[in-house]
mmCIF file of the N, C-alpha and C atoms, coordinates in Angstrom:
data_MODEL
# 
_entry.id   MODEL 
# 
loop_
_atom_site.group_PDB 
_atom_site.id 
_atom_site.type_symbol 
_atom_site.label_atom_id 
_atom_site.label_alt_id 
_atom_site.label_comp_id 
_atom_site.label_asym_id 
_atom_site.label_entity_id 
_atom_site.label_seq_id 
_atom_site.pdbx_PDB_ins_code 
_atom_site.Cartn_x 
_atom_site.Cartn_y 
_atom_site.Cartn_z 
_atom_site.occupancy 
_atom_site.B_iso_or_equiv 
_atom_site.pdbx_formal_charge 
_atom_site.auth_seq_id 
_atom_site.auth_comp_id 
_atom_site.auth_asym_id 
_atom_site.auth_atom_id 
_atom_site.pdbx_PDB_model_num 
ATOM 1   N N  . MET A 1 1  ? 7.539   -0.985  -21.297 1.00 0.00 ? 1  MET A N  1 
ATOM 2   C CA . MET A 1 1  ? 8.117   -2.755  -21.166 1.00 0.00 ? 1  MET A CA 1 
ATOM 3   C C  . MET A 1 1  ? 7.668   -3.264  -22.723 1.00 0.00 ? 1  MET A C  1 
ATOM 4   N N  . ASN A 1 2  ? 8.467   -4.623  -22.278 1.00 0.00 ? 2  ASN A N  1 
ATOM 5   C CA . ASN A 1 2  ? 8.424   -4.321  -23.977 1.00 0.00 ? 2  ASN A CA 1 
ATOM 6   C C  . ASN A 1 2  ? 7.520   -5.419  -24.022 1.00 0.00 ? 2  ASN A C  1 
ATOM 7   N N  . GLU A 1 3  ? 6.890   -5.509  -25.622 1.00 0.00 ? 3  GLU A N  1 
ATOM 8   C CA . GLU A 1 3  ? 6.233   -6.387  -25.942 1.00 0.00 ? 3  GLU A CA 1 
ATOM 9   C C  . GLU A 1 3  ? 6.278   -8.458  -25.712 1.00 0.00 ? 3  GLU A C  1 
ATOM 10  N N  . ALA A 1 4  ? 6.848   -8.995  -25.477 1.00 0.00 ? 4  ALA A N  1 
ATOM 11  C CA . ALA A 1 4  ? 6.934   -10.218 -25.381 1.00 0.00 ? 4  ALA A CA 1 
ATOM 12  C C  . ALA A 1 4  ? 6.462   -9.949  -23.236 1.00 0.00 ? 4  ALA A C  1 
ATOM 13  N N  . LYS A 1 5  ? 6.830   -9.056  -22.770 1.00 0.00 ? 5  LYS A N  1 
ATOM 14  C CA . LYS A 1 5  ? 6.366   -8.833  -21.270 1.00 0.00 ? 5  LYS A CA 1 
ATOM 15  C C  . LYS A 1 5  ? 5.804   -8.717  -20.966 1.00 0.00 ? 5  LYS A C  1 
ATOM 16  N N  . LEU A 1 6  ? 4.472   -7.823  -21.957 1.00 0.00 ? 6  LEU A N  1 
ATOM 17  C CA . LEU A 1 6  ? 3.400   -7.378  -21.791 1.00 0.00 ? 6  LEU A CA 1 
ATOM 18  C C  . LEU A 1 6  ? 1.833   -8.727  -22.911 1.00 0.00 ? 6  LEU A C  1 
ATOM 19  N N  . GLU A 1 7  ? 2.678   -9.300  -23.095 1.00 0.00 ? 7  GLU A N  1 
ATOM 20  C CA . GLU A 1 7  ? 1.915   -10.644 -23.748 1.00 0.00 ? 7  GLU A CA 1 
ATOM 21  C C  . GLU A 1 7  ? 2.093   -11.375 -22.165 1.00 0.00 ? 7  GLU A C  1 
ATOM 22  N N  . ASN A 1 8  ? 3.355   -11.748 -21.827 1.00 0.00 ? 8  ASN A N  1 
ATOM 23  C CA . ASN A 1 8  ? 3.512   -12.678 -20.962 1.00 0.00 ? 8  ASN A CA 1 
ATOM 24  C C  . ASN A 1 8  ? 2.516   -12.040 -19.475 1.00 0.00 ? 8  ASN A C  1 
ATOM 25  N N  . SER A 1 9  ? 2.179   -10.933 -19.213 1.00 0.00 ? 9  SER A N  1 
ATOM 26  C CA . SER A 1 9  ? 1.496   -10.246 -18.415 1.00 0.00 ? 9  SER A CA 1 
ATOM 27  C C  . SER A 1 9  ? 0.088   -10.134 -18.505 1.00 0.00 ? 9  SER A C  1 
ATOM 28  N N  . ARG A 1 10 ? -0.608  -10.013 -19.764 1.00 0.00 ? 10 ARG A N  1 
ATOM 29  C CA . ARG A 1 10 ? -1.900  -10.466 -20.452 1.00 0.00 ? 10 ARG A CA 1 
ATOM 30  C C  . ARG A 1 10 ? -2.334  -11.651 -19.939 1.00 0.00 ? 10 ARG A C  1 
ATOM 31  N N  . TRP A 1 11 ? -1.457  -12.576 -20.616 1.00 0.00 ? 11 TRP A N  1 
ATOM 32  C CA . TRP A 1 11 ? -1.824  -14.580 -20.277 1.00 0.00 ? 11 TRP A CA 1 
ATOM 33  C C  . TRP A 1 11 ? -1.679  -14.973 -18.590 1.00 0.00 ? 11 TRP A C  1 
ATOM 34  N N  . ILE A 1 12 ? -0.759  -13.873 -17.694 1.00 0.00 ? 12 ILE A N  1 
ATOM 35  C CA . ILE A 1 12 ? -1.288  -14.076 -16.313 1.00 0.00 ? 12 ILE A CA 1 
ATOM 36  C C  . ILE A 1 12 ? -2.550  -13.703 -15.557 1.00 0.00 ? 12 ILE A C  1 
ATOM 37  N N  . GLY A 1 13 ? -3.316  -12.910 -16.578 1.00 0.00 ? 13 GLY A N  1 
ATOM 38  C CA . GLY A 1 13 ? -4.762  -12.356 -16.228 1.00 0.00 ? 13 GLY A CA 1 
ATOM 39  C C  . GLY A 1 13 ? -5.443  -13.310 -17.166 1.00 0.00 ? 13 GLY A C  1 
ATOM 40  N N  . LYS A 1 14 ? -5.717  -14.107 -18.220 1.00 0.00 ? 14 LYS A N  1 
ATOM 41  C CA . LYS A 1 14 ? -6.129  -14.676 -17.965 1.00 0.00 ? 14 LYS A CA 1 
ATOM 42  C C  . LYS A 1 14 ? -6.272  -16.333 -17.446 1.00 0.00 ? 14 LYS A C  1 
ATOM 43  N N  . ASN A 1 15 ? -5.469  -16.044 -17.510 1.00 0.00 ? 15 ASN A N  1 
ATOM 44  C CA . ASN A 1 15 ? -5.424  -17.464 -16.574 1.00 0.00 ? 15 ASN A CA 1 
ATOM 45  C C  . ASN A 1 15 ? -5.111  -17.336 -14.915 1.00 0.00 ? 15 ASN A C  1 
ATOM 46  N N  . TYR A 1 16 ? -5.730  -16.300 -13.815 1.00 0.00 ? 16 TYR A N  1 
ATOM 47  C CA . TYR A 1 16 ? -5.450  -16.051 -12.860 1.00 0.00 ? 16 TYR A CA 1 
ATOM 48  C C  . TYR A 1 16 ? -6.102  -17.441 -12.100 1.00 0.00 ? 16 TYR A C  1 
ATOM 49  N N  . GLU A 1 17 ? -6.955  -17.141 -12.210 1.00 0.00 ? 17 GLU A N  1 
ATOM 50  C CA . GLU A 1 17 ? -8.186  -18.287 -12.261 1.00 0.00 ? 17 GLU A CA 1 
ATOM 51  C C  . GLU A 1 17 ? -7.358  -19.868 -11.643 1.00 0.00 ? 17 GLU A C  1 
ATOM 52  N N  . VAL A 1 18 ? -6.997  -20.256 -12.944 1.00 0.00 ? 18 VAL A N  1 
ATOM 53  C CA . VAL A 1 18 ? -6.178  -21.387 -12.773 1.00 0.00 ? 18 VAL A CA 1 
ATOM 54  C C  . VAL A 1 18 ? -4.701  -21.110 -11.622 1.00 0.00 ? 18 VAL A C  1 
ATOM 55  N N  . LEU A 1 19 ? -4.104  -20.287 -12.149 1.00 0.00 ? 19 LEU A N  1 
ATOM 56  C CA . LEU A 1 19 ? -2.800  -20.129 -11.490 1.00 0.00 ? 19 LEU A CA 1 
ATOM 57  C C  . LEU A 1 19 ? -2.841  -20.128 -9.660  1.00 0.00 ? 19 LEU A C  1 
ATOM 58  N N  . ALA A 1 20 ? -3.907  -19.244 -9.342  1.00 0.00 ? 20 ALA A N  1 
ATOM 59  C CA . ALA A 1 20 ? -4.860  -19.442 -8.402  1.00 0.00 ? 20 ALA A CA 1 
ATOM 60  C C  . ALA A 1 20 ? -4.434  -20.402 -7.110  1.00 0.00 ? 20 ALA A C  1 
ATOM 61  N N  . LYS A 1 21 ? -5.059  -21.559 -7.816  1.00 0.00 ? 21 LYS A N  1 
ATOM 62  C CA . LYS A 1 21 ? -5.277  -22.715 -7.712  1.00 0.00 ? 21 LYS A CA 1 
ATOM 63  C C  . LYS A 1 21 ? -3.879  -23.348 -7.731  1.00 0.00 ? 21 LYS A C  1 
ATOM 64  N N  . LYS A 1 22 ? -2.914  -22.888 -8.058  1.00 0.00 ? 22 LYS A N  1 
ATOM 65  C CA . LYS A 1 22 ? -1.443  -23.524 -7.862  1.00 0.00 ? 22 LYS A CA 1 
ATOM 66  C C  . LYS A 1 22 ? -0.208  -23.410 -7.927  1.00 0.00 ? 22 LYS A C  1 
ATOM 67  N N  . TYR A 1 23 ? -0.463  -22.035 -7.544  1.00 0.00 ? 23 TYR A N  1 
ATOM 68  C CA . TYR A 1 23 ? 0.513   -20.630 -6.887  1.00 0.00 ? 23 TYR A CA 1 
ATOM 69  C C  . TYR A 1 23 ? -0.051  -19.764 -5.414  1.00 0.00 ? 23 TYR A C  1 
ATOM 70  N N  . ASN A 1 24 ? -0.926  -20.416 -4.925  1.00 0.00 ? 24 ASN A N  1 
ATOM 71  C CA . ASN A 1 24 ? -1.606  -19.131 -4.302  1.00 0.00 ? 24 ASN A CA 1 
ATOM 72  C C  . ASN A 1 24 ? -0.199  -18.851 -3.182  1.00 0.00 ? 24 ASN A C  1 
ATOM 73  N N  . ARG A 1 25 ? -0.424  -17.754 -2.931  1.00 0.00 ? 25 ARG A N  1 
ATOM 74  C CA . ARG A 1 25 ? -0.037  -17.039 -1.822  1.00 0.00 ? 25 ARG A CA 1 
ATOM 75  C C  . ARG A 1 25 ? 1.451   -16.839 -2.854  1.00 0.00 ? 25 ARG A C  1 
ATOM 76  N N  . LYS A 1 26 ? 1.991   -16.651 -3.863  1.00 0.00 ? 26 LYS A N  1 
ATOM 77  C CA . LYS A 1 26 ? 3.552   -17.042 -4.361  1.00 0.00 ? 26 LYS A CA 1 
ATOM 78  C C  . LYS A 1 26 ? 3.640   -15.923 -5.239  1.00 0.00 ? 26 LYS A C  1 
ATOM 79  N N  . TRP A 1 27 ? 4.849   -16.144 -5.305  1.00 0.00 ? 27 TRP A N  1 
ATOM 80  C CA . TRP A 1 27 ? 5.212   -14.981 -6.260  1.00 0.00 ? 27 TRP A CA 1 
ATOM 81  C C  . TRP A 1 27 ? 5.213   -15.782 -7.636  1.00 0.00 ? 27 TRP A C  1 
ATOM 82  N N  . ILE A 1 28 ? 5.260   -15.081 -9.617  1.00 0.00 ? 28 ILE A N  1 
ATOM 83  C CA . ILE A 1 28 ? 5.326   -16.041 -10.466 1.00 0.00 ? 28 ILE A CA 1 
ATOM 84  C C  . ILE A 1 28 ? 6.016   -15.644 -10.662 1.00 0.00 ? 28 ILE A C  1 
ATOM 85  N N  . ALA A 1 29 ? 7.114   -16.325 -12.035 1.00 0.00 ? 29 ALA A N  1 
ATOM 86  C CA . ALA A 1 29 ? 7.623   -15.717 -13.301 1.00 0.00 ? 29 ALA A CA 1 
ATOM 87  C C  . ALA A 1 29 ? 6.816   -16.166 -14.814 1.00 0.00 ? 29 ALA A C  1 
ATOM 88  N N  . VAL A 1 30 ? 6.846   -15.377 -15.705 1.00 0.00 ? 30 VAL A N  1 
ATOM 89  C CA . VAL A 1 30 ? 6.170   -16.322 -16.485 1.00 0.00 ? 30 VAL A CA 1 
ATOM 90  C C  . VAL A 1 30 ? 7.274   -15.170 -17.737 1.00 0.00 ? 30 VAL A C  1 
ATOM 91  N N  . ILE A 1 31 ? 7.365   -16.514 -18.532 1.00 0.00 ? 31 ILE A N  1 
ATOM 92  C CA . ILE A 1 31 ? 8.753   -16.107 -19.648 1.00 0.00 ? 31 ILE A CA 1 
ATOM 93  C C  . ILE A 1 31 ? 7.592   -17.224 -20.857 1.00 0.00 ? 31 ILE A C  1 
ATOM 94  N N  . ASP A 1 32 ? 7.655   -16.353 -22.082 1.00 0.00 ? 32 ASP A N  1 
ATOM 95  C CA . ASP A 1 32 ? 6.701   -17.140 -22.951 1.00 0.00 ? 32 ASP A CA 1 
ATOM 96  C C  . ASP A 1 32 ? 5.102   -17.977 -22.942 1.00 0.00 ? 32 ASP A C  1 
ATOM 97  N N  . LYS A 1 33 ? 4.629   -16.927 -21.985 1.00 0.00 ? 33 LYS A N  1 
ATOM 98  C CA . LYS A 1 33 ? 3.430   -17.698 -21.628 1.00 0.00 ? 33 LYS A CA 1 
ATOM 99  C C  . LYS A 1 33 ? 3.389   -19.382 -20.374 1.00 0.00 ? 33 LYS A C  1 
ATOM 100 N N  . GLN A 1 34 ? 4.636   -19.204 -19.772 1.00 0.00 ? 34 GLN A N  1 
ATOM 101 C CA . GLN A 1 34 ? 4.778   -20.318 -18.827 1.00 0.00 ? 34 GLN A CA 1 
ATOM 102 C C  . GLN A 1 34 ? 5.644   -19.961 -17.978 1.00 0.00 ? 34 GLN A C  1 
ATOM 103 N N  . VAL A 1 35 ? 5.126   -20.476 -16.134 1.00 0.00 ? 35 VAL A N  1 
ATOM 104 C CA . VAL A 1 35 ? 5.324   -20.431 -15.261 1.00 0.00 ? 35 VAL A CA 1 
ATOM 105 C C  . VAL A 1 35 ? 6.674   -21.155 -15.428 1.00 0.00 ? 35 VAL A C  1 
ATOM 106 N N  . VAL A 1 36 ? 8.017   -20.157 -15.369 1.00 0.00 ? 36 VAL A N  1 
ATOM 107 C CA . VAL A 1 36 ? 9.183   -20.781 -14.963 1.00 0.00 ? 36 VAL A CA 1 
ATOM 108 C C  . VAL A 1 36 ? 9.729   -20.963 -13.465 1.00 0.00 ? 36 VAL A C  1 
ATOM 109 N N  . ALA A 1 37 ? 9.313   -19.912 -12.597 1.00 0.00 ? 37 ALA A N  1 
ATOM 110 C CA . ALA A 1 37 ? 10.148  -20.193 -11.586 1.00 0.00 ? 37 ALA A CA 1 
ATOM 111 C C  . ALA A 1 37 ? 8.522   -19.874 -10.500 1.00 0.00 ? 37 ALA A C  1 
ATOM 112 N N  . CYS A 1 38 ? 8.131   -19.604 -8.962  1.00 0.00 ? 38 CYS A N  1 
ATOM 113 C CA . CYS A 1 38 ? 7.798   -19.349 -8.012  1.00 0.00 ? 38 CYS A CA 1 
ATOM 114 C C  . CYS A 1 38 ? 8.204   -19.478 -7.036  1.00 0.00 ? 38 CYS A C  1 
ATOM 115 N N  . GLY A 1 39 ? 7.855   -18.409 -6.327  1.00 0.00 ? 39 GLY A N  1 
ATOM 116 C CA . GLY A 1 39 ? 8.452   -18.323 -4.652  1.00 0.00 ? 39 GLY A CA 1 
ATOM 117 C C  . GLY A 1 39 ? 7.495   -17.568 -3.150  1.00 0.00 ? 39 GLY A C  1 
ATOM 118 N N  . ASN A 1 40 ? 8.509   -17.083 -3.240  1.00 0.00 ? 40 ASN A N  1 
ATOM 119 C CA . ASN A 1 40 ? 8.262   -16.395 -1.534  1.00 0.00 ? 40 ASN A CA 1 
ATOM 120 C C  . ASN A 1 40 ? 8.859   -14.957 -1.678  1.00 0.00 ? 40 ASN A C  1 
ATOM 121 N N  . SER A 1 41 ? 9.892   -14.718 -2.156  1.00 0.00 ? 41 SER A N  1 
ATOM 122 C CA . SER A 1 41 ? 10.174  -13.458 -2.368  1.00 0.00 ? 41 SER A CA 1 
ATOM 123 C C  . SER A 1 41 ? 10.256  -12.872 -3.866  1.00 0.00 ? 41 SER A C  1 
ATOM 124 N N  . LEU A 1 42 ? 9.898   -12.001 -4.189  1.00 0.00 ? 42 LEU A N  1 
ATOM 125 C CA . LEU A 1 42 ? 10.173  -11.256 -5.450  1.00 0.00 ? 42 LEU A CA 1 
ATOM 126 C C  . LEU A 1 42 ? 11.754  -10.902 -5.756  1.00 0.00 ? 42 LEU A C  1 
ATOM 127 N N  . ASN A 1 43 ? 12.034  -10.525 -4.672  1.00 0.00 ? 43 ASN A N  1 
ATOM 128 C CA . ASN A 1 43 ? 13.816  -9.762  -5.028  1.00 0.00 ? 43 ASN A CA 1 
ATOM 129 C C  . ASN A 1 43 ? 14.154  -11.359 -5.548  1.00 0.00 ? 43 ASN A C  1 
ATOM 130 N N  . LYS A 1 44 ? 14.246  -12.228 -4.049  1.00 0.00 ? 44 LYS A N  1 
ATOM 131 C CA . LYS A 1 44 ? 15.300  -14.064 -4.713  1.00 0.00 ? 44 LYS A CA 1 
ATOM 132 C C  . LYS A 1 44 ? 14.841  -14.184 -6.475  1.00 0.00 ? 44 LYS A C  1 
ATOM 133 N N  . LEU A 1 45 ? 13.473  -14.414 -6.211  1.00 0.00 ? 45 LEU A N  1 
ATOM 134 C CA . LEU A 1 45 ? 12.504  -14.476 -7.548  1.00 0.00 ? 45 LEU A CA 1 
ATOM 135 C C  . LEU A 1 45 ? 12.868  -13.946 -9.012  1.00 0.00 ? 45 LEU A C  1 
ATOM 136 N N  . ARG A 1 46 ? 13.306  -12.659 -8.676  1.00 0.00 ? 46 ARG A N  1 
ATOM 137 C CA . ARG A 1 46 ? 13.872  -12.068 -10.177 1.00 0.00 ? 46 ARG A CA 1 
ATOM 138 C C  . ARG A 1 46 ? 15.305  -11.952 -10.634 1.00 0.00 ? 46 ARG A C  1 
ATOM 139 N N  . LYS A 1 47 ? 16.828  -12.588 -9.375  1.00 0.00 ? 47 LYS A N  1 
ATOM 140 C CA . LYS A 1 47 ? 17.351  -12.907 -9.854  1.00 0.00 ? 47 LYS A CA 1 
ATOM 141 C C  . LYS A 1 47 ? 17.822  -14.523 -10.095 1.00 0.00 ? 47 LYS A C  1 
ATOM 142 N N  . GLU A 1 48 ? 16.711  -15.461 -9.639  1.00 0.00 ? 48 GLU A N  1 
ATOM 143 C CA . GLU A 1 48 ? 16.674  -16.658 -10.101 1.00 0.00 ? 48 GLU A CA 1 
ATOM 144 C C  . GLU A 1 48 ? 15.860  -16.553 -11.581 1.00 0.00 ? 48 GLU A C  1 
ATOM 145 N N  . VAL A 1 49 ? 15.890  -15.593 -11.668 1.00 0.00 ? 49 VAL A N  1 
ATOM 146 C CA . VAL A 1 49 ? 15.262  -15.629 -13.076 1.00 0.00 ? 49 VAL A CA 1 
ATOM 147 C C  . VAL A 1 49 ? 16.117  -14.691 -14.024 1.00 0.00 ? 49 VAL A C  1 
ATOM 148 N N  . GLU A 1 50 ? 16.576  -14.212 -13.593 1.00 0.00 ? 50 GLU A N  1 
ATOM 149 C CA . GLU A 1 50 ? 18.164  -13.446 -14.480 1.00 0.00 ? 50 GLU A CA 1 
ATOM 150 C C  . GLU A 1 50 ? 19.036  -14.232 -14.541 1.00 0.00 ? 50 GLU A C  1 
ATOM 151 N N  . ARG A 1 51 ? 19.407  -15.395 -13.488 1.00 0.00 ? 51 ARG A N  1 
ATOM 152 C CA . ARG A 1 51 ? 20.420  -16.083 -13.331 1.00 0.00 ? 51 ARG A CA 1 
ATOM 153 C C  . ARG A 1 51 ? 19.607  -17.861 -14.589 1.00 0.00 ? 51 ARG A C  1 
ATOM 154 N N  . LYS A 1 52 ? 18.839  -17.495 -14.694 1.00 0.00 ? 52 LYS A N  1 
ATOM 155 C CA . LYS A 1 52 ? 18.578  -18.870 -15.298 1.00 0.00 ? 52 LYS A CA 1 
ATOM 156 C C  . LYS A 1 52 ? 18.672  -18.716 -16.559 1.00 0.00 ? 52 LYS A C  1 
ATOM 157 N N  . PHE A 1 53 ? 18.127  -17.531 -16.879 1.00 0.00 ? 53 PHE A N  1 
ATOM 158 C CA . PHE A 1 53 ? 17.258  -17.427 -18.086 1.00 0.00 ? 53 PHE A CA 1 
ATOM 159 C C  . PHE A 1 53 ? 18.581  -15.969 -18.782 1.00 0.00 ? 53 PHE A C  1 
ATOM 160 N N  . GLY A 1 54 ? 19.365  -15.014 -18.291 1.00 0.00 ? 54 GLY A N  1 
ATOM 161 C CA . GLY A 1 54 ? 19.903  -14.471 -18.661 1.00 0.00 ? 54 GLY A CA 1 
ATOM 162 C C  . GLY A 1 54 ? 19.375  -12.966 -18.741 1.00 0.00 ? 54 GLY A C  1 
ATOM 163 N N  . GLU A 1 55 ? 19.391  -12.148 -20.487 1.00 0.00 ? 55 GLU A N  1 
ATOM 164 C CA . GLU A 1 55 ? 19.220  -11.857 -21.307 1.00 0.00 ? 55 GLU A CA 1 
ATOM 165 C C  . GLU A 1 55 ? 17.609  -12.070 -22.122 1.00 0.00 ? 55 GLU A C  1 
ATOM 166 N N  . LYS A 1 56 ? 16.996  -13.055 -21.622 1.00 0.00 ? 56 LYS A N  1 
ATOM 167 C CA . LYS A 1 56 ? 15.760  -13.258 -21.832 1.00 0.00 ? 56 LYS A CA 1 
ATOM 168 C C  . LYS A 1 56 ? 14.609  -12.958 -20.618 1.00 0.00 ? 56 LYS A C  1 
ATOM 169 N N  . ALA A 1 57 ? 15.297  -12.439 -20.146 1.00 0.00 ? 57 ALA A N  1 
ATOM 170 C CA . ALA A 1 57 ? 14.808  -12.396 -18.318 1.00 0.00 ? 57 ALA A CA 1 
ATOM 171 C C  . ALA A 1 57 ? 13.764  -11.442 -18.349 1.00 0.00 ? 57 ALA A C  1 
ATOM 172 N N  . LYS A 1 58 ? 13.964  -10.865 -19.295 1.00 0.00 ? 58 LYS A N  1 
ATOM 173 C CA . LYS A 1 58 ? 13.874  -9.380  -19.380 1.00 0.00 ? 58 LYS A CA 1 
ATOM 174 C C  . LYS A 1 58 ? 12.055  -9.522  -20.137 1.00 0.00 ? 58 LYS A C  1 
ATOM 175 N N  . GLU A 1 59 ? 12.649  -10.608 -20.264 1.00 0.00 ? 59 GLU A N  1 
ATOM 176 C CA . GLU A 1 59 ? 10.354  -10.421 -21.350 1.00 0.00 ? 59 GLU A CA 1 
ATOM 177 C C  . GLU A 1 59 ? 9.621   -11.249 -20.063 1.00 0.00 ? 59 GLU A C  1 
ATOM 178 N N  . ALA A 1 60 ? 10.497  -11.303 -18.874 1.00 0.00 ? 60 ALA A N  1 
ATOM 179 C CA . ALA A 1 60 ? 9.775   -11.853 -17.355 1.00 0.00 ? 60 ALA A CA 1 
ATOM 180 C C  . ALA A 1 60 ? 8.743   -10.985 -17.250 1.00 0.00 ? 60 ALA A C  1 
ATOM 181 N N  . ALA A 1 61 ? 7.883   -11.369 -16.380 1.00 0.00 ? 61 ALA A N  1 
ATOM 182 C CA . ALA A 1 61 ? 6.036   -11.157 -16.203 1.00 0.00 ? 61 ALA A CA 1 
ATOM 183 C C  . ALA A 1 61 ? 6.532   -11.341 -14.664 1.00 0.00 ? 61 ALA A C  1 
ATOM 184 N N  . PHE A 1 62 ? 5.925   -10.307 -14.223 1.00 0.00 ? 62 PHE A N  1 
ATOM 185 C CA . PHE A 1 62 ? 6.194   -11.875 -11.823 1.00 0.00 ? 62 PHE A CA 1 
ATOM 186 C C  . PHE A 1 62 ? 4.679   -10.618 -11.873 1.00 0.00 ? 62 PHE A C  1 
ATOM 187 N N  . GLU A 1 63 ? 3.896   -11.542 -11.187 1.00 0.00 ? 63 GLU A N  1 
ATOM 188 C CA . GLU A 1 63 ? 3.273   -11.333 -10.316 1.00 0.00 ? 63 GLU A CA 1 
ATOM 189 C C  . GLU A 1 63 ? 2.841   -11.973 -9.417  1.00 0.00 ? 63 GLU A C  1 
ATOM 190 N N  . TRP A 1 64 ? 2.228   -11.201 -8.068  1.00 0.00 ? 64 TRP A N  1 
ATOM 191 C CA . TRP A 1 64 ? 1.846   -12.032 -6.303  1.00 0.00 ? 64 TRP A CA 1 
ATOM 192 C C  . TRP A 1 64 ? 0.462   -13.015 -7.234  1.00 0.00 ? 64 TRP A C  1 
ATOM 193 N N  . ILE A 1 65 ? 0.502   -13.720 -6.599  1.00 0.00 ? 65 ILE A N  1 
ATOM 194 C CA . ILE A 1 65 ? -1.418  -15.170 -7.080  1.00 0.00 ? 65 ILE A CA 1 
ATOM 195 C C  . ILE A 1 65 ? -1.724  -14.868 -5.319  1.00 0.00 ? 65 ILE A C  1 
ATOM 196 N N  . CYS A 1 66 ? -2.811  -14.802 -5.579  1.00 0.00 ? 66 CYS A N  1 
ATOM 197 C CA . CYS A 1 66 ? -3.779  -14.891 -4.083  1.00 0.00 ? 66 CYS A CA 1 
ATOM 198 C C  . CYS A 1 66 ? -5.422  -15.452 -5.126  1.00 0.00 ? 66 CYS A C  1 
ATOM 199 N N  . ASP A 1 67 ? -5.749  -16.157 -4.487  1.00 0.00 ? 67 ASP A N  1 
ATOM 200 C CA . ASP A 1 67 ? -6.876  -16.762 -4.647  1.00 0.00 ? 67 ASP A CA 1 
ATOM 201 C C  . ASP A 1 67 ? -8.042  -15.631 -3.849  1.00 0.00 ? 67 ASP A C  1 
ATOM 202 N N  . ILE A 1 68 ? -7.758  -14.862 -2.626  1.00 0.00 ? 68 ILE A N  1 
ATOM 203 C CA . ILE A 1 68 ? -8.457  -14.350 -2.241  1.00 0.00 ? 68 ILE A CA 1 
ATOM 204 C C  . ILE A 1 68 ? -9.181  -12.764 -2.756  1.00 0.00 ? 68 ILE A C  1 
ATOM 205 N N  . LYS A 1 69 ? -11.047 -12.841 -2.965  1.00 0.00 ? 69 LYS A N  1 
ATOM 206 C CA . LYS A 1 69 ? -10.413 -11.920 -4.547  1.00 0.00 ? 69 LYS A CA 1 
ATOM 207 C C  . LYS A 1 69 ? -11.255 -10.432 -4.044  1.00 0.00 ? 69 LYS A C  1 
ATOM 208 N N  . VAL A 1 70 ? -10.634 -9.466  -4.444  1.00 0.00 ? 70 VAL A N  1 
ATOM 209 C CA . VAL A 1 70 ? -11.148 -7.599  -3.432  1.00 0.00 ? 70 VAL A CA 1 
ATOM 210 C C  . VAL A 1 70 ? -11.917 -7.041  -4.695  1.00 0.00 ? 70 VAL A C  1 
ATOM 211 N N  . PRO A 1 71 ? -12.448 -6.338  -4.423  1.00 0.00 ? 71 PRO A N  1 
ATOM 212 C CA . PRO A 1 71 ? -13.176 -5.862  -5.014  1.00 0.00 ? 71 PRO A CA 1 
ATOM 213 C C  . PRO A 1 71 ? -12.903 -4.425  -5.728  1.00 0.00 ? 71 PRO A C  1 
ATOM 214 N N  . PRO A 1 72 ? -13.328 -4.633  -7.302  1.00 0.00 ? 72 PRO A N  1 
ATOM 215 C CA . PRO A 1 72 ? -12.318 -2.937  -7.394  1.00 0.00 ? 72 PRO A CA 1 
ATOM 216 C C  . PRO A 1 72 ? -12.827 -1.868  -7.120  1.00 0.00 ? 72 PRO A C  1 
ATOM 217 N N  . TRP A 1 73 ? -11.337 -0.979  -7.343  1.00 0.00 ? 73 TRP A N  1 
ATOM 218 C CA . TRP A 1 73 ? -11.557 0.497   -6.397  1.00 0.00 ? 73 TRP A CA 1 
ATOM 219 C C  . TRP A 1 73 ? -13.061 0.830   -6.820  1.00 0.00 ? 73 TRP A C  1 
ATOM 220 N N  . GLY A 1 74 ? -13.590 1.440   -5.564  1.00 0.00 ? 74 GLY A N  1 
ATOM 221 C CA . GLY A 1 74 ? -15.049 2.358   -6.172  1.00 0.00 ? 74 GLY A CA 1 
ATOM 222 C C  . GLY A 1 74 ? -15.537 1.700   -5.799  1.00 0.00 ? 74 GLY A C  1 
ATOM 223 N N  . GLU A 1 75 ? -16.378 0.617   -5.617  1.00 0.00 ? 75 GLU A N  1 
ATOM 224 C CA . GLU A 1 75 ? -17.497 0.051   -6.013  1.00 0.00 ? 75 GLU A CA 1 
ATOM 225 C C  . GLU A 1 75 ? -17.397 -0.477  -4.208  1.00 0.00 ? 75 GLU A C  1 
# 
């Protein structure tokens, strides 16, 4: 995973609660610590981001956002 993608993934984790309010039960794509697209299908979202951002799409972090809290494994 490249550093930019990792930073975008960390940003999602830090902002998950806010994102869950706006993008509940959606896939999101984040580039440069900003949500650049969302949708119901990961495959369609990936293609859209690749089309719109070209090489920059390699930096995108994709995440399914859901407001349902699940306890960590083992609890």
